[in-house]
N, C-alpha and C positions, 0 to 999 in steps of 0.2 A: 147610903153611906157614905159607900167609895169617893164619892162623886167630893163630894165637900171637904176629905182631904186634900184630894191633890188642886181643886180646885185654885185656891191660895199660890201657888206653884204657877197654874196655868195662867194667870193675871199678870202675877211676876216677867216672866217670859214674854210675853206678850210685849210689857208696857218695856224690856227690855228694847226688843227688836222691834217696835217705832221709832222709841227716840232716835236709837245707830243710825234707825233710817232718814230722819230728819236732822243728824248732825248730816249724814251723807251728801244728805241735799245744800245742807250750808257749807259749804266745806267748795272752794272756787275749781275751775277747771278751764281748761281750753281742750277744743275737740281739734286737732289738727290730724293731716290727708301725710304723709307721706310718703314719699319715693318707695316703694321698695320693703318699706315697711307697713304703710293700709292708716285707716283712718285709729286712731289710739285717741283714747283720754288722759290728759295732762294735767298733773292737781300735785298739789303743796304736796313737797315729806319723793315727788316722783324725783328722776334726771332730767333733765329739759337735754330735750335734742345740742349734739355735738353745736353744734354753730354760732348758739348763745352764749356759747361763754368765748368765744371771740371778743379779744377787746373793740373789735370794730361795729358791732350791736349796741354795741353799751350805749344805752341813754346819759351825753354826759348832764343837759340838763334837768336832772332826776329834780333839783330842790324848786323849779319850776311847774314842775307839776305833782308836786305838793310829794314827794313822796320819800319817806327818811332816808338820811344822808349813809350810806351801805360801806357795810366795813373793808375793812383793808384790801383781802381776796374772794368780793362781793361783786357783782355791778348791777343794774336794773336794765333789762330788757325789753319789749312790747312783744310778746306772742300773742296776735291775734286782737282778743276785747280787750286782754287783760293786759296789765303789770307783771313781771316776775323779776322777787330778785333771786340771784341765782348767783349759786357758790362756785365762782371760781374753779378750786380743783376740783371739786367734786361733782360736777355739774346739778345740784341739788339743788331745787326748789325752794328757795326757803321760807317763800310770802307771796301769796299773788291779787293784786288790784285791781279793781272794773278802770281800765284805759276810762269811760266816761266818764264826762264828772270831775277828773283829776288833771285836768291839761287847762 
């Protein structure tokens, strides 16, 4: 009888665990091999490598690539096979979208 008491709690825990894994799988990310830092997966909310905060890497043709207009302190850059919207002062990745099919 003790098992019946804990069964709903176990089922709830299992559902929460599965849903969190599926959310993580849906979140766009890029795997980068950075000299001195090794291989790292970068996703929304993470800080982009410093060089992607430089204006020289900003995508000036974001409109032609069907990307939303960046705010004043943001820029679109290409990270591997994704476009990333970077907050320039902090380096935080605000949004990532697949580059394929956006151009």
